[in-house]
C-alpha positions as CSV (number, residue, x, y, z in Angstrom):
1,M,-21.4,-224.9,68.5
2,S,-24.8,-224.8,69.5
3,N,-27.3,-223.2,67.1
4,T,-27.6,-220.1,69.9
5,M,-24.2,-219.4,69.7
6,K,-24.1,-219.8,65.6
7,K,-27.0,-217.0,66.1
8,Q,-25.2,-214.8,68.6
9,Q,-21.9,-215.2,66.5
10,Y,-23.6,-214.0,63.2
11,R,-25.1,-211.0,65.0
12,D,-21.7,-209.9,66.2
13,D,-20.6,-210.4,63.1
14,I,-22.9,-207.5,61.5
15,T,-22.7,-205.6,64.8
16,L,-18.4,-205.1,64.0
17,I,-18.9,-204.4,60.7
18,A,-22.6,-202.4,60.6
19,Q,-22.2,-200.4,64.1
20,H,-20.9,-197.2,62.8
21,G,-22.9,-197.3,59.4
22,F,-21.4,-200.8,57.1
23,H,-18.4,-200.1,54.9
24,P,-16.9,-202.8,52.9
25,L,-13.4,-201.3,53.5
26,Y,-13.0,-202.5,57.1
27,L,-13.7,-205.8,56.3
28,S,-10.1,-206.3,54.8
29,Y,-8.3,-206.1,58.3
30,Y,-11.4,-208.3,59.9
31,A,-10.6,-210.7,56.9
32,V,-6.8,-211.0,58.6
33,F,-8.5,-211.8,62.0
34,R,-10.3,-214.5,60.9
35,E,-8.9,-215.9,58.2
36,L,-11.5,-215.8,55.8
37,N,-11.8,-216.4,52.0
38,E,-13.6,-215.4,49.6
39,D,-16.5,-217.2,50.0
40,E,-16.9,-216.1,53.4
41,I,-16.1,-212.8,52.7
42,I,-19.0,-212.9,49.7
43,K,-21.2,-214.2,52.9
44,L,-19.9,-211.3,55.4
45,L,-20.9,-208.7,52.3
46,N,-24.5,-210.0,51.5
47,N,-24.8,-210.2,55.7
48,G,-23.8,-206.6,55.8
49,F,-25.6,-205.2,52.8
50,A,-29.1,-207.1,53.9
51,H,-28.4,-205.6,57.2
52,N,-28.6,-202.3,56.2
53,L,-31.1,-202.6,53.2
54,K,-33.7,-203.8,56.0
55,E,-32.9,-201.7,58.8
56,A,-33.6,-198.8,56.1
57,N,-37.2,-200.9,55.0
58,Y,-36.1,-202.3,51.3
59,N,-36.2,-205.0,49.8
60,R,-32.8,-206.9,50.4
61,E,-34.1,-209.2,46.9
62,S,-32.1,-206.0,45.1
63,L,-28.6,-208.1,46.3
64,R,-29.7,-211.1,43.9
65,F,-28.8,-209.3,41.4
66,L,-25.6,-207.6,42.4
67,Q,-23.4,-210.9,43.3
68,P,-21.2,-210.3,40.3
69,Q,-20.5,-206.8,41.9
70,I,-20.5,-208.1,45.2
71,S,-17.9,-211.0,44.0
72,E,-15.9,-208.3,42.7
73,L,-15.7,-206.8,45.3
74,A,-15.2,-209.9,48.1
75,H,-12.0,-210.3,45.5
76,E,-10.6,-207.0,45.9
77,I,-11.1,-206.9,49.5
78,F,-9.3,-210.6,49.4
79,D,-6.2,-209.1,48.1
80,Q,-6.4,-206.1,50.6
81,K,-6.0,-208.8,53.2
82,T,-3.4,-210.9,51.3
83,T,-1.4,-207.3,51.2
84,L,-1.5,-206.6,54.9
85,N,-0.6,-210.3,55.5
86,A,2.2,-209.9,53.0
87,A,3.1,-206.7,55.3
88,F,3.1,-208.3,58.4
89,E,5.1,-211.0,57.7
90,S,7.7,-208.7,55.5
91,Y,7.6,-206.9,59.2
92,H,8.4,-209.8,61.2
93,Q,10.9,-211.2,58.9
94,A,12.9,-207.5,59.7
95,L,12.6,-208.3,63.2
96,D,13.9,-211.5,63.1
97,A,17.4,-210.0,61.0
98,S,17.5,-207.7,64.0
99,N,17.0,-210.7,66.6
100,K,14.4,-209.8,68.2
101,K,12.6,-213.0,67.9
102,T,11.1,-212.4,71.2
103,S,9.0,-209.8,70.0
104,I,8.0,-211.8,67.1
105,Q,6.4,-215.0,69.1
106,Q,4.5,-212.5,71.4
107,T,3.6,-210.5,68.6
108,I,2.0,-213.9,66.3
109,G,1.0,-214.6,69.8
110,F,-1.1,-211.7,70.5
111,D,-2.8,-212.0,66.9
112,G,-3.6,-215.5,67.2
113,L,-5.3,-214.7,70.3
114,L,-7.3,-212.1,69.2
115,G,-8.0,-214.3,66.1
116,D,-8.8,-217.6,67.8
117,W,-11.4,-215.2,70.0
118,L,-13.3,-214.0,67.2
119,N,-13.6,-217.3,66.0
120,S,-14.7,-219.0,69.1
121,D,-17.4,-218.1,71.5
122,R,-16.3,-214.4,72.5
123,D,-16.4,-214.7,76.1
124,A,-16.3,-211.2,77.7
125,D,-13.5,-212.2,80.3
126,D,-11.4,-213.6,77.5
127,L,-11.7,-210.3,75.7
128,M,-10.4,-208.5,78.5
129,A,-7.4,-210.3,79.3
130,I,-6.5,-210.3,75.0
131,K,-6.8,-206.2,75.9
132,T,-4.3,-206.7,78.8
133,S,-2.0,-208.8,76.7
134,G,-2.3,-206.1,74.3
135,E,-1.5,-203.4,76.6
136,E,1.7,-205.1,78.1
137,L,3.1,-205.8,75.1
138,L,3.0,-202.8,74.0
139,E,4.3,-201.4,76.8
140,T,7.3,-203.5,76.2
141,Y,7.6,-202.8,72.6
142,P,6.3,-199.8,71.9
143,D,7.4,-199.4,68.3
144,N,5.5,-202.2,67.1
145,F,2.6,-200.7,65.2
146,W,1.5,-203.6,64.4
147,V,0.2,-204.3,67.8
148,Q,-0.8,-201.1,68.2
149,F,-3.3,-201.5,65.4
150,E,-4.8,-204.3,66.7
151,L,-5.2,-202.8,70.4
152,A,-7.1,-199.9,68.9
153,W,-9.1,-202.4,66.7
154,V,-10.1,-203.9,69.9
155,N,-11.0,-200.6,71.2
156,F,-12.9,-199.3,68.4
157,H,-14.7,-202.6,67.1
158,L,-15.0,-204.8,70.3
159,L,-15.0,-202.2,73.3
160,N,-16.8,-199.2,71.9
161,D,-14.2,-196.9,73.0
162,P,-13.6,-194.8,69.8
163,K,-11.5,-191.7,71.9
164,K,-9.0,-194.5,73.2
165,A,-8.8,-196.1,70.1
166,A,-8.3,-192.7,67.8
167,E,-5.2,-192.0,70.4
168,I,-3.2,-195.5,69.4
169,F,-4.6,-195.2,65.5
170,T,-2.9,-191.6,65.5
171,N,0.2,-193.3,66.5
172,V,-0.4,-196.3,64.3
173,A,-0.4,-194.1,61.1
174,D,2.9,-192.0,62.3
175,Q,4.5,-195.2,62.2
176,A,3.6,-197.1,59.4
177,I,3.9,-194.1,57.4
178,Q,7.4,-193.5,58.2
179,E,8.0,-197.4,57.3
180,D,5.9,-197.0,54.5
181,S,3.8,-199.7,55.5
182,P,0.1,-200.5,53.9
183,L,-1.1,-200.4,57.4
184,A,-0.7,-196.6,57.3
185,A,-4.2,-196.2,55.2
186,V,-6.2,-198.8,57.2
187,A,-4.9,-197.0,60.0
188,M,-6.2,-193.7,58.8
189,R,-9.4,-195.4,57.9
190,Y,-10.4,-195.8,61.0
191,L,-8.8,-192.9,62.6
192,A,-11.3,-190.7,60.1
193,M,-13.9,-193.4,61.3
194,T,-13.0,-192.4,65.3
195,Y,-13.2,-188.7,64.3
196,Y,-16.5,-189.2,62.8
197,I,-17.7,-190.7,65.7
198,L,-16.4,-188.3,68.1
199,G,-18.0,-185.5,66.2
200,D,-15.0,-183.9,64.9
201,Q,-16.0,-184.2,61.1
202,H,-13.7,-181.6,59.3
203,S,-10.7,-183.8,61.1
204,A,-12.5,-186.7,59.4
205,L,-12.6,-185.6,56.1
206,V,-9.2,-184.5,56.1
207,T,-8.2,-187.7,57.3
208,I,-9.9,-190.1,54.7
209,Q,-8.6,-187.6,52.4
210,G,-5.2,-188.6,53.5
211,A,-5.9,-193.0,53.8
212,I,-6.9,-192.8,50.0
213,S,-3.8,-190.7,49.2
214,L,-1.9,-193.5,50.6
215,D,-4.1,-196.1,49.2
216,T,-2.4,-197.5,46.2
217,S,-5.7,-199.9,44.9
218,D,-7.7,-196.0,45.4
219,T,-10.5,-198.1,44.4
220,D,-14.3,-197.3,43.7
221,Q,-15.2,-197.8,47.4
222,S,-12.6,-195.3,48.6
223,Q,-14.3,-193.0,46.7
224,Y,-17.7,-194.0,48.1
225,E,-16.4,-193.5,51.6
226,L,-15.1,-190.2,50.5
227,A,-18.4,-189.3,49.6
228,R,-19.7,-189.9,52.9
229,Y,-17.6,-188.0,54.4
230,H,-18.2,-184.6,52.4
231,A,-21.7,-186.0,53.7
232,V,-20.9,-186.0,57.0
233,S,-19.2,-182.0,57.0
234,D,-23.0,-181.0,55.0
235,D,-20.3,-180.7,51.7
236,Y,-23.3,-182.4,49.9
237,D,-22.3,-181.1,46.5
238,D,-19.1,-183.0,46.1
239,S,-20.7,-185.8,48.0
240,I,-23.3,-185.9,45.3
241,K,-21.2,-185.4,42.5
242,I,-18.8,-188.8,43.5
243,L,-21.9,-190.8,44.3
244,K,-23.6,-190.0,40.4
245,T,-20.4,-190.7,38.8
246,L,-20.0,-194.0,41.0
247,I,-23.9,-195.0,40.6
248,K,-23.1,-194.6,36.7
249,K,-20.4,-197.0,37.0
250,S,-22.2,-200.2,38.9
251,P,-25.5,-200.3,40.3
252,L,-24.0,-201.7,43.9
253,F,-23.3,-198.1,44.8
254,Y,-26.9,-197.4,44.1
255,T,-27.6,-200.0,46.7
256,Q,-25.4,-199.0,49.2
257,T,-26.4,-195.4,48.9
258,Q,-30.1,-196.8,49.3
259,A,-29.3,-198.4,52.7
260,D,-26.9,-196.2,53.9
261,P,-28.3,-194.9,57.2
262,L,-26.4,-191.6,56.7
263,Y,-28.3,-190.8,53.6
264,T,-31.9,-191.4,54.6
265,D,-32.5,-187.9,55.8
266,I,-30.5,-186.1,53.1
267,E,-32.9,-185.0,50.1
268,E,-30.2,-184.5,47.7
269,V,-29.2,-187.4,47.6
270,N,-32.6,-189.2,47.9
271,G,-33.6,-186.6,44.7
272,L,-30.3,-188.4,43.1
273,L,-31.1,-191.8,43.3
274,E,-34.7,-190.8,42.1
275,R,-33.7,-189.4,39.0
276,F,-31.6,-192.7,38.5
277,H,-34.5,-194.8,38.7
278,T,-36.4,-192.8,36.8
279,A,-33.7,-192.2,33.6
280,K,-33.6,-196.4,34.0
281,L,-37.0,-196.7,33.0
282,E,-37.0,-194.4,30.6
283,E,-34.0,-195.7,28.9
284,L,-35.9,-199.0,29.5
285,K,-39.0,-198.2,27.8
286,E,-37.0,-196.6,24.6
287,E,-35.0,-200.2,24.5
288,C,-38.1,-202.1,24.4
289,R,-39.5,-199.8,21.9
290,E,-36.8,-200.0,19.7
291,N,-36.7,-203.5,19.9
292,W,-40.2,-204.2,19.2
293,I,-40.0,-202.5,16.3
294,D,-36.6,-203.6,14.7
295,K,-37.2,-207.5,16.1
296,S,-41.2,-207.9,14.9
297,L,-40.8,-207.2,11.4
298,L,-43.1,-204.4,11.3
299,Q,-41.7,-201.9,8.8
300,E,-43.9,-203.1,6.1
301,P,-47.5,-201.2,5.9
302,L,-49.8,-203.0,8.6
303,P,-53.8,-203.8,8.7
304,D,-55.6,-201.2,9.4
305,G,-56.8,-200.9,12.9
306,F,-53.5,-202.1,13.9
307,D,-51.4,-199.5,15.6
308,I,-48.0,-200.4,17.1
309,T,-47.5,-197.3,18.7
310,T,-50.8,-197.5,20.8
311,L,-50.3,-201.2,21.3
312,F,-47.0,-200.8,22.6
313,N,-48.3,-198.0,25.0
314,E,-50.7,-200.3,26.3
315,V,-48.6,-202.9,27.0
316,Y,-46.3,-201.1,28.6
317,D,-47.9,-198.6,30.8
318,K,-49.3,-202.0,31.7
319,S,-45.5,-203.0,33.1
320,E,-44.8,-199.5,33.8
321,P,-46.1,-200.0,37.8
322,L,-44.4,-203.1,38.3
323,L,-41.1,-201.8,37.0
324,T,-41.2,-198.8,39.3
325,H,-41.2,-200.7,42.0
326,Q,-38.5,-203.0,41.0
327,P,-35.1,-202.6,42.8
328,Y,-32.2,-200.3,40.3
329,P,-29.9,-203.0,40.2
330,L,-32.9,-205.2,38.4
331,L,-33.4,-202.5,35.6
332,R,-29.6,-202.8,34.7
333,K,-30.6,-206.0,33.6
334,K,-32.5,-203.8,30.4
335,E,-32.1,-207.0,27.8
336,N,-33.8,-209.6,30.1
337,I,-36.4,-207.0,31.1
338,S,-36.9,-205.8,27.6
339,N,-37.1,-209.3,26.0
340,K,-39.5,-210.3,28.5
341,I,-41.7,-207.0,28.0
342,Q,-41.8,-207.3,24.6
343,K,-42.8,-211.1,24.6
344,N,-45.8,-209.6,26.6
345,I,-46.0,-207.3,23.7
346,R,-46.1,-209.8,21.0
347,N,-48.8,-211.9,22.8
348,N,-51.0,-208.6,23.0
349,A,-49.9,-207.9,19.4
350,R,-51.2,-211.5,18.0
351,S,-54.3,-211.3,20.4
352,C,-55.0,-208.0,18.9
353,A,-54.1,-209.6,15.4
354,Q,-56.4,-212.4,16.0
355,G,-59.2,-210.0,17.4
356,L,-59.1,-207.9,14.2
357,S,-59.2,-211.0,12.2
358,L,-62.3,-212.4,14.3
359,S,-64.0,-208.7,13.5
360,N,-63.0,-208.6,10.0
361,E,-63.9,-212.0,9.5
362,L,-67.7,-211.2,11.4
363,E,-68.0,-208.1,8.8
364,M,-66.8,-209.8,5.6
365,T,-70.3,-212.4,7.1
366,Q,-72.4,-209.3,7.6
367,I,-71.9,-208.2,4.4
368,I,-71.7,-211.2,2.5
369,K,-75.5,-211.9,4.3
370,K,-76.3,-208.4,2.9
371,W,-75.3,-209.2,-0.6
372,K,-76.6,-212.5,-0.8
373,T,-80.1,-210.8,0.3
374,L,-79.5,-208.2,-2.3
375,R,-78.7,-210.9,-5.1
376,K,-82.2,-212.3,-4.0
377,L,-83.6,-209.1,-4.8
378,G,-82.5,-208.8,-7.7
379,A,-83.3,-212.5,-8.6
380,R,-86.9,-211.7,-7.6
381,L,-86.7,-208.7,-9.4
382,I,-85.5,-210.2,-12.7
383,Y,-88.6,-212.6,-12.0
384,I,-91.0,-210.1,-12.2
385,A,-89.7,-208.2,-14.9
386,A,-89.7,-211.1,-16.8
387,I,-93.8,-211.8,-15.6
388,M,-94.7,-208.7,-16.7
389,A,-92.7,-208.8,-20.1
390,L,-94.4,-212.0,-20.9
391,A,-98.0,-210.3,-19.8
392,T,-97.1,-207.4,-22.2
393,I,-96.6,-210.0,-24.7
394,F,-99.5,-212.0,-24.5
395,L,-101.8,-209.0,-23.9
396,F,-100.2,-207.3,-27.2
397,I,-100.5,-210.4,-28.9
398,G,-104.2,-210.9,-27.5
399,S,-104.9,-207.5,-28.7
400,E,-104.1,-208.2,-32.1
401,V,-106.1,-211.3,-31.9
402,F,-109.1,-210.2,-30.9
403,D,-108.8,-206.5,-31.9
404,L,-108.9,-205.2,-28.2
405,R,-106.6,-201.9,-28.6
406,E,-109.8,-199.6,-28.9
407,H,-111.7,-201.3,-26.2
408,F,-108.9,-202.4,-23.7
409,R,-108.7,-199.9,-20.7
410,L,-106.4,-200.5,-17.4
411,G,-108.4,-197.6,-14.9
412,H,-108.1,-194.6,-17.3
413,L,-105.0,-195.8,-19.1
414,S,-105.9,-196.6,-22.6
415,W,-104.2,-199.4,-24.3
416,K,-102.2,-197.2,-26.1
417,E,-101.0,-195.4,-23.0
418,L,-100.4,-198.8,-21.5
419,V,-97.9,-200.5,-23.4
420,P,-95.1,-197.8,-23.3
421,F,-96.0,-198.0,-19.3
422,M,-95.3,-201.7,-19.1
423,I,-92.5,-201.7,-21.4
424,G,-90.6,-199.0,-19.4
425,S,-91.4,-201.0,-15.8
426,V,-90.1,-204.5,-17.5
427,V,-86.6,-202.7,-18.3
428,I,-86.3,-200.6,-15.1
429,T,-87.2,-203.7,-12.8
430,G,-84.9,-206.1,-15.1
431,G,-82.3,-203.5,-15.0
432,I,-82.4,-203.0,-11.5
433,G,-82.3,-206.6,-11.0
434,I,-80.0,-207.2,-13.0
435,Y,-77.7,-204.6,-10.8
436,L,-78.2,-206.0,-8.0
437,M,-77.2,-209.6,-9.4
438,Q,-74.0,-208.2,-10.2
439,F,-73.7,-206.0,-6.7
440,R,-70.2,-206.1,-5.4
441,T,-69.0,-203.6,-2.8
442,P,-65.7,-202.3,-2.8
443,K,-65.3,-203.1,0.7
444,T,-65.6,-206.4,0.4
445,K,-62.4,-206.6,-1.6
446,A,-60.9,-204.5,1.0
447,L,-61.5,-207.1,3.7
448,I,-60.5,-209.8,1.6
449,D,-57.0,-207.9,1.3
450,R,-57.2,-206.9,5.0
451,K,-57.6,-210.4,5.8
452,A,-55.0,-211.7,4.0
453,A,-52.8,-209.2,5.7
454,L,-53.6,-210.0,9.5
455,A,-52.8,-213.9,9.0
456,D,-49.5,-212.7,7.3
457,L,-49.4,-210.8,10.5
458,I,-50.3,-213.0,12.9
459,E,-47.7,-215.4,11.4
460,K,-44.6,-213.3,11.7
461,L,-45.7,-212.4,15.5
C-alpha cells in the first residue's frame, strides 16, 4: 500500500471512531471486523484520544503517562471482542445444527467481505456492493441478527445514515435480547448513539441505561458513557456525580473528560476538572513537604538563619507555575515529582547552608580582625602604662636623690599632687590594656558553634 493510502486509512480509522465523539467501547466490534490484536487496539486507542486532545487544543503529552490505563482498557476491549467472536461462532453452530448451512456460508461470507474492505483501500463502489449484498442477505434470512447488525453498522459508521441504522439496530436489539446474546448490549449502545445524533436525547438516555443493564461486564467505561448521556440530556448533576467517581479511580477519565467535545462548553464539568487539578497540586505540595522534613533528618535544632519552612516555600513556589501547566495524569505520579522537587530543595538547601557558612566565615573573619585590633590597642596601652610607671619610678628616685620634691612642678601641679595622678594613670591605662588583651566577644563562640552546625548540616544534605 502506498504511503498516501496508509495516511488515508489512518484518517478513516480516526473518523470511524471519532466522528460522533470518540468512545472506546465502540472499538469492540470494529476490532472484530479488523481482527485486531491488543497492540493494534492500543494504537487505535492512542490515535482516538490524541485526535480528541488535538481537536480540543490540549497537549497530547498526557497520553504518555496513561499507557498503563490504556493497555488495561485495550485488554477489556479485546475481551469484549473475544466474547463477541465466541457468540458469533456459537450462533452459527446452532444454525449448522438446524441444517441452515447456506445461511452460515452467506453470513460468514458477508462478514468476510466487510472485514476485507476495512483492511483494504476502501473503495466507495465496493462499499455500496457490500451494502447491497447485506440487504439481499437480510431479505433472505430476516432472522439473522448478526447480518442485521453488520448492515446497521455499515449505515451508521460508513454511510452516515443514522436513521436507517436506528431502524435496523432496534430489530437487532429485540432479537439479540430474545437469544440472550452479548450482541444485544452492543446493538443498544449503537441505538442510543443514533438517537443522540437524531436529537432524541431522552430515548438515548433510556437506551444506554438498558444497554448497561444488559452488559454483564459493566465497566467503568460504561459508566463514563452513561455520564455523557446524562450531560446531553442536560442532567449535569448526575453526569458530574459519575465523572467525579471515575476521575478519582483513574486519571484516564480526567483526560477523556478534558478532551471530550461534549464537555467543552459545560462550565460545571470544567469546574470539576479544575478542582481536581488544584486538589492534586495541594496534595503533591503536602507530600513534598512531609517527605522533605522526614527524609532530610532536619528534626533536630537547626543553625540560626536556616528556616526550612521558608526554604521549602521558596523552592516550591518556583516549581508550582510549571506544575500547574502539567497534565493531570503526570501529577498522579506524586512520588516521582516529589522526589524531583525534593532534589531541588536539597540542592537549594545545600546552597543556602553553604551561603550561610560563607557568611558566617566572613563575619568571624571581621570579628577576629576587630579582636586583633583591640589586642594591639591593649598591648599599646600596657606598653604606655609601663613607660608611665617607669617614668614615675625614675622621677621618684630622682626627686629623693636630688631633693626636688618641693621644687619639681608640672604645670600647676606640685610633686605631691602629681604622684597620685601618675599612679592612677598607670593603673587605669594598664588595666584597660590588660582587659583588651583578654577580650573575647560571646558572639565569636556562637559563630564557631554555628560554623560546626552548618558543616554538619551540609554533610547531611
